[in-house]
Phi, psi and omega in degrees: 000310182296322179299321178295323179289325174302313182294320179297314179295317183300317180302313180291322183292322180293336175295340179272004168059050171293152180277351181293154176292147181303319183294330178290322177292317178301321180300317179295315181295322179296320177302317181292317181296322177295317179297319180297317182294321184283343188235039181298335182277352182270158178283167176303318181299317182293321179292319178299321178299326175290323180294328185262002184301317181296325179296317179299315180298321180292316178300319179294322178297314179297316181302314184283324182295320186250004179071022177292128182303313184195189184199162169217139176220140179226147178225138173230120174226114183059234179265011180262119181239119184237135173228130176240129176212154183190174180073212188239156178282338180204183183283355181277358179087011178283131187297141176295122177277162178300321187252039178303144178262108181272139169289106188269005170051234187289352171297341174304327180304325180297321178295318179298318178296318179302315178298314181300316180298322178290323178290328174294317178300322180278000177065030171292323170207171179240167179295332183273352181294142176278139182300318181298328179286330181278327185213103186285002174288335177271104192261355187234023187260357173053239184267012181301129182253168174302318181297322178302325181280312185295334178265001180057045182256029186221141171250131183246164169218148179233162176280087187083168182273135178304320185294342181270355180287153189260349177221162177297323180298316179295319180296316180294321178298319177296318180297313185290346177258015179301148180236157178267131175267315185200147172233163178097355179233134182298131179215111180284121182207168180269331191300317186305310183281341169294318177299311181299322178301314180296318180297315182295320178297317183293317185287328183264340186074011179250146175288162177302323178301315181291325179293316177298319180296315184291315189263346184232302187296310182291313180300327183260001179055053179274136183248344183232044173239121188219144166260312170258107183284128177299146182303326181286000176243005179306325184290351180264354186284134174217172179086002179216140175284357181256028183299327184295337176248009176058038176243156189277172180271053183213115184294321182294315178300316180294324179294332182267009176122003179109344178201162177202190181286349184251342181200161176131352183264140170252139178211156175267164178297324179297317179292327177293325175299313180298317180300309186291323176291325178298319179292319186285330193235025179205179176271015181305321177248111174301141181056050183296344175301337181294345181272344178233001176269123181301141178283174184283334188254354178202112187282359174258358181239140183284173174307317171288101201291004176246014184246134178278142181233172182296144183209144181302332180271001174056225188290355172292330185240344191211176176257022174246119182287153182296341181282349180279153175297161184294339181271013178279142174225163184215148173234152184215157177229152184294343178286007179075050176236148185209144174217145181219159180200152164226187188291342183243005183197163172204154177207161172218152178230115188235113174255166179226055181300331182284359176265005175284170181285158178300316181297318180292322178300317179292321178297320181297326183274349183303312181292325177299318181291326176300317179292320180295316180297323179295338179258010177078018180261155179288146177292157178247155179229116183282355188245133171225126177245133185206167177244147179225137182275108179247102180055047176084358181243128179282125177248134179271127179243155172233137176242124174244116183281106184292339181293338177272348184260310184243110183300142182296331180297325179289324176295316180298322179295320177296321178296318179301315182292327174292322178297319177296317178298323178297319176297318177301318180291326175300313182290321178299318178298320177298316180294316181301318181293333176287323184265337186220115184274003184292331178053044183285158178274135180242126180239121180242123176234120181239122179250118176257095186289000000 
């Protein structure tokens, strides 16, 4: 009976065109069927706990190996909702809460794109409109269009780095004088969506905060997504060394007022589940095909040029594993956060390396620098401390570069294993529905202190 069900599920799953080899998918399904057969007397909750055991062990291994304070990961497949969290919210030893607010860094770009797509639908502007025609504060952009920005097909240059400016006024002046170097070639950068954020605010008369609220937070009923974090939630902030002032781990965003179109949003794992499912399963995002259809200039990146899409080389080129269906897409942030979704599932993997102490961050890089010096390379420093003039008051900021602390390959490996677990849960959900028509909701929350 189970072998027949493996074959039945496999036929439908292969229609979704994953790039993984058939035998690799069969191996995963066989593991689940064996587990199901051996544990018929166990509840759905108990079997799911067996399915996610390896993920918990891996998160704990990464946490201890790299000194990452903590993590949160969530998976939703059908009526199965799983949350795994552990470690600490910061270097002070405070326990990671279920509803921690992660600094999601460049995942903010996805929110900006969602707003832009909705404004295009409402004909506030079009993809072919020139930025200079929409906003005359940008004086050097020539024929640059909205589409050039949304597809990340442009390279920009500024007079000095925005993040090095000492006041918001200086930062904005640098932004409005940005110039185009080249168009037509994919270039992942922050500038484009910072520009779009300014354009959208000017054309609508709404602040970016209000735009996120109108087009994302209210339609999806999000409760833990914030640009300006309320004071009574400061204790939930992680992923940034600037939690005490509720600002993100991004110098450019902070220079532009604390947030911009490319960074500045805090979100919980639960709200990310709602966001990704909302995009996958509703008209919430016009032209949602743009999030999983490969673009013209980079086949690992979607038409929406900051979103990862399915690719035959899998995690070598993208944050979508080959075992996932072709309609899967993924977003990621430099703070070592990741979320992915297809029409029947979603998951996120959220680490917080930038919440470690400054001293520990420097200690962690010490061995890396020994190796770099032996190869004649300059040492690196993951920590930058600086002051910024905010309305006449100097605020002290700290930047901890998580890319120097937690290697991207380890994050990708964690994503792969979550993707495999998601496939297992798809098949388990399929089996449960065959044997039990109750279709009850299952909620699993595991805290590894």
